[in-house]
C-alpha positions, 0 to 999 in steps of 0.5 A: 482445568482440563478434565482427565483424559482430555487435552488442554486448549491452552497449550502452545501451538506451533506451525511449520508453515513459512510466513507469507506476509510481506516484511516491514522492509518491503513496505519501507522500500515501497514507501521510500520510492513513493516518497521520492516520487520514483514511481518506476522504482516502486517495482523493487518492492513488487513481484513481477506478477504483482496486482493492484486492485484499487477503489478510487473515487471513479470506481474499482480499477485493477492493474496486473504486472509490476510495470502496470502497477508502477504506471498506476502510481505515476498516473495518480501522482506524476507531473505535480509541481509540488509533491510531499508525503505528510504521513505514512505508517506500516503495520500488520493485520493478521498476515497482511501488511498494512500501509497508509500514506497521506500526500500534499500535492499542487500543480500539474493537472490539478491547477494552483490549489493545494490538495491532500490525498490519502490511500490505505493499502493491504498487501499479500506477499509472493514467493520472494517476499515482495508484494504480489497483491495490493488492495487499495482505497483512495480518498481522492484529491481533496482541497486542503483549504476548501472554499465555502 
């Protein structure tokens, strides 16, 4: 109970600031194009000056600009004979949008074996509500059925 003359810290607080987190619809649009393998269409969810900062098995890499980010995903997953999204989720961590996807791929530069790859990403919005910054970590392509 507050003491006389002191404000209570349990009172409701309000803010007039506009939300800056990307919305679930933005994440949904991104994941729809990713699932379809339409990497050039990922741009529908990205600001023109979007930036991707990725921790990949080969190290840290960055891409700047909507087209460069789309090209990065085409480089990750393009040219596979089989490509399927096994699982995907969307959520929020504070004001950041959280996206996660797991894929099955086969063929192309990876050869005849089956591989799984999982990526986790956190996104910040730009002025239009689209993704301006995407921080990503990748498991790398892992054999789905490792040989002993």
